[in-house]
N, C-alpha and C positions, 0 to 999 in steps of 0.2 A: 504494500500500500504506500502511495506517495505521500511524503510529509508536506503539510501546508507551508507555503512560502509567505512569511509575514515580514513586514519591515521592522526595523528596530523601534523600540517603544516611543521615542519622541515623535515619530512620524506615523503612528498607528492610525490616526484619524484623517490622514491626507490620502486622496485617491492617486497614490504614486504610480501604480501600475498603469492606470488609464492615461496619466500624463506622460509617462515614459513612452508608452506605445504611440501616443499622438506626436511626440517629439520625433521619434524614429520614423514616423510616416511622412514627415515633411520632405525628406530627400527623395524617396521614390515618387511621391506626389509631384514633385518639381520636374521630374523627367517623364514619367509614364503618362501623365495627363495630356501631354502634347505630342507624344510619339506619332500618332496618326496624322498629325499636321505637318510632319517633316517634308514629305513630298510636295505638299501644297505650298509650303514656304518657299521652296525652290522656284516654283512657278510664279508665285505672287511677287517675289522680289527679283525674278529673272536672274538667278544666280545658280551655279552648279551645286550638286549635292554636297561636295566637299566643303563649300562655304557654309551651307546650312548646318553641317556637322559641327561647326564652330560654336553654335548655340549650346551644344552639349559639351564640347571640349573645354570651352572657356568657363562654363559652369563648374566643370570638374577642377580646373586650375584654381578658381576662386575658392571653391569649397575646401580643397586640400590645403592651400596656402593659409587660409584664415584659421584653420584648426591649430596652427602653430602659435597663433596669438590668442584665440578664444580660450584654449585650455589654460595657459598661465593666467589670463585675466580672471577666469573663474576661480582659480586657486587663490588669487590675491583678493578679489573683491566679493566673491560669493557667486553662487549659481543664478539666483533670481535676477539681479540687475543686468548681468551679461545677457541672459536669455531674453529679457524684456526689450532691451535695445536691439538685439539681433532680430527679433520677430518684427519690430517696428521697421527696421531696414528692409526686411523681406517684403512686408506689405507694400511699402513705397516702391520698391524695385519691381514688384509684380505689376503695379499700375503702369510703370514706365514701359514694361514689356507689352502690355495691352495697347499702349498708345504709339508703339514704334512705327515710324514712317519709312525707315530704311533697314536693311539687314545689319548694318554696322550698329545702328541704334539698338536693335534687338540683342545683338551679341553683347554689347556693353551693359545693357540692363540685366541680361542673364548673369553676367559676372557679378553685378551688385546683388542680385537675388541670391547667388551662391554664398556671398559673405554673410548674409543674414541667416540663411538656411543652416549653415554649419553650426551655429550656436545651439540649435535644437538637438542635433545629433550628438555633439560633444557633451552637452549638459545631461542628456538622457543616460549616457554611459557613466558619467561621474556620479549622478544621483544613485545609480545602482550600487556603485562602490561605497558611497556615503551612507546610504540608508538601509542596506541589507548586509547580513552576515556574509563573509567571503565565500563560504561553502555554498551559499544560495545564489551567487551572482550569475552563474551560467544558466541556472534554471529560470531565473527572472528574465534574462534576456531571451531565452528560448520561448518562454511563455508570451512575452511581448511580441516576439517575432512571428508567432503564430497569428496573432491579431493583426500585426503589421502587414502580413501577406495579403490581407484584404485590399490594401491600397493598390499594389501592382496587379491584383486580380481584377478589381472593378475599375481602376483608373483608366486603363486603355479603352475599355468598353464605353465608359462615360465620355472619354476624350474623342473617340470615334464619332459618337453622335453629336457632341458639341461642334466638331469640325464640320460635319455634314449639315447641321442645322444652322449654326451661327458663324462658322469660320474660326480661324486659328486664334483670334484674340480672346475668345470666350474662356479658354483654359486659364489664361493669366488673370482674368477677372475673378475666376473661382479661387485661384491661388490667394489673391489679395483678401477675399472675403473670409476664407477659412483661417488665414493667419491672424486677422483681427479678432475672430472668435477665440483663437488660442491665446492671444494676449490677455483677453478678459479672464480666461480660465486660470492662467498663470498668476495674474494679479490677485485674484481672490482665493485661490485654493492651494498654491504651491508654497510650502514653507522653505526657508533657507536651510539647506542640508550641509553646507560647508561650515562646520563648527570650529575648524582649525585653520583659519585663513593664514596664508604664508606671506608675510610682509616682504620676503626676498624674491617672490616668484617672478616679478618683472624687472628686478635689478640684474644687470648683465652678468655679474659673477655668479649670482644665485641661479639665474636661468641656465647659464652654461653648465654649472655643476649638475643641475637637474637633468639636462639633456644628456650629459655624459653618463650619469647614473642609469638612466632609462635605456639609452642606446647601447650602453656597454653591457647590458644584461642579456645573456644568451636566452633566458626564458622569455624575454620580451620578443625577440626575433623568432623564437620557436613557434609563437602563436601569431604574431603580427604579419610575418611574411606569408604563411599559407592563407591567412585571412585576406590579405591584399590580393593575392593571386586568385583566390576564389571569387572575390568581387570582380576582378578583371575577366574571369570566365563568363560571368553573367552580363557584364557590361558590353562584351562583344556582341551579344544578342540585343541588348537594350539599344545600342547605337546602330546596329545593322539590320535588325529584323524587319522594321517597317519598310525600308527601301527594298529589301530582298523579296518580302512577301507581296507588297503592293506593285512594285515596278517590274520585278523579274518573274514572279509566279502569278501575277495578275489576280491577287486576292482583292476583292472590293474593299474600299476604305472602311465602310461600316462594319465589315466582318473582321477586320484586322484586330479589333479589340477583343473579340471572342477567341481568336487564335492565341493572342498574347495572354489572355486571362487563363486559358487552359494550361499554358506553359507555366504560368506563375503558380497555379495550384500545386505544382511540384514543389515549390518553395514552402507552401503551407504543410504539405505532407512531410517534407524534410524537417521542419521545426518540430512537428509532433514526434517524428522518429527520433530526433535528437533528445527530446525529453525522456523518451523511453530508454535510449541507449545510455544516457547519463546515469540512470538508475541501475541499469543492468551491467554495464562494462566500464563505466568511467569515461572521463573526457578524452584521454589520450587515444585509447583504442577507438572511440567514437570518431575522433578526427581522422585517424588512419582509414577507417571505413569510408567516411565521407569523401576524402580525397581520392580513394580508389574508385568511387562511383563517378567522380569528375573525369578521371582518366578513361573509364569505360565509355562515358557519354561522348567525349571528344573523339576517341578512336572510332566508335561506331558511326558517328556523323561523317567523318572523312571517308570511311570505307564505303558507306552507302552512296555518297556523292561521286566517288571514284568509279563506282559500279554503274553510274549513269542515271541514277534516279533523281530527277529534278521535280519535286512535288512539295506542296506546302506542308504535308504531313511529316516530311523528313526534317524540315526546319523546326516545326512545332515539337516533334518528338525529342530532338536533340536539346531544345530549350527546356523541355519538361525535366529531363534527366539532370541537366546541368543545374537547374534551379533547385531540384530536390537535393542534390549534393551540397549546394550552397546553404540550404536550410539547415543542414547538419553542421557544416563547417563554420558558418558565421557566428552563431552564439558562442561556440567554444573559443574561437579566435578572439572575439571582442572581450570576453571575460578573462581569458588567459593572459592577454597582453596588458590588462589594467590591474588585475587583482594583486600582483606583487608590490604595488606602489601606492599604499594608502595615503601617504602625504603628498604624492605627486600625481594623483588620479587624473586631474584635468590635463596636465602636460602629457602624461602617458597616453591618454585617449586622443589628444591632439596629434601626437606623433604617429600613432597607429592610423588615425584617420587620414593624415597627410600622405602616408605611404599608400593607403587604399586609393586615394585620388590620383597619386602619381602613376600608379599602375593603370588605373582606368583611363587617364589621359593618353598614355602611350597606346593602349588598346584601341580607344576610340579614334585616335589619329590614324592608326594602321588600318582600321576598318574603312574609314572614309577615303584614305589614299589608295587603297588596293581595290576598291570596288570597280568591277569590270563588267557588270551585267550578268554574272554567273554566281553559283554558290561556292565555287572553289576557294576564293580568298577567305570567306567567313569560316569555312570548314578547316582550312589550314591553320588559321589563327586560333580557333577553338582547340584543336588537338595540341598545338604547341603550348598553350597555357596549361592544359591539363597535365602534360608531361612535367612542367615546371612545378606545379602545385603538388603533384604526387611525389616528386623527388625531394621537395623542400621539407616535407614532413618526415620523410624517412632519413634525411640527413640530420635534421635538428632535434627531433623528439627522442631518439635513443638515449640521449644524455640524462633524461628524466625518468623517474619511476612512472609506470603505467597507472599508478594510483594518484599521481599528482593532480592537483586542482587546476 
């Protein structure tokens, strides 16, 4: 029987799990809601697909870079103020996206949107470290991730219909509306969880010492690197699936959301499986299993494409398996990379997040640059990442006990 996961006593009356889930939803909502609009953006602004891809790639750069600042800021000043300012920036940037008159305007606004969005993701992970016992952190993130999967599950469907009914601007109007609602929820219901603010967190010597401490830890890399590569494995599909399915395989725009949603249901299944595996075999063996599924998905995708099968079901099936593996890998990696650093949780979460976004930027850029109207580039990128993630766990993890948290 599974033990109930409860926050520490000072936060027992706060809806922490709901808020943590909402914060984590901000990032996939920022991408998945407008995925169906990517082909239309190229037509509307009369630019190539690679230029439209920058609305994703620059978001990733902003999201990743800002985490290096947001994490230490939350260690110094607390989680609440950093989160409130970040969400306000996100709301304003979303309106700028909706009002964009040129592709460069949209790209710049997406960059600003990312700066605000990253505060939600960082604070979610640090609140887990602040408010729950260390042995519960992976289970909390896995449980939140199960609910989180509803966003990429339903977001593309909603985005597809928004695109068909109202056009591409509607997605960004919805971003702004939801972020304002979240600001209100944070203001009235979220307590401050950083009870040991670090006065040296933003001073250069202290910041460098913290970076050295975190980055010099093999345990940090043992979880952060596979986690980043696992995120890269799904980002290949996030950035490439709409163009491949709609332009190459002729899937109607309004049906793209259903294809993507089915694939993302694999992520939900993976998070549920992760919670079961944590109870049965522990985090390390669960992570090895999850990365093995990633390798199987990438290898199978390339094999089927090389065999000459160009069908939407091939892409959707590969996405489903890759998302399922990520549902196992991601909660374990997020928890494992932050748990060893109780006094530097924000900085550790920021460094891990920046690594995730660096990998995603490289993957997204490769997907956009190699697109040639076939499935081959996406399949090759997918299997290459799967080999890297499979190898990274087996190189880094053996140094730790299989019972390690």
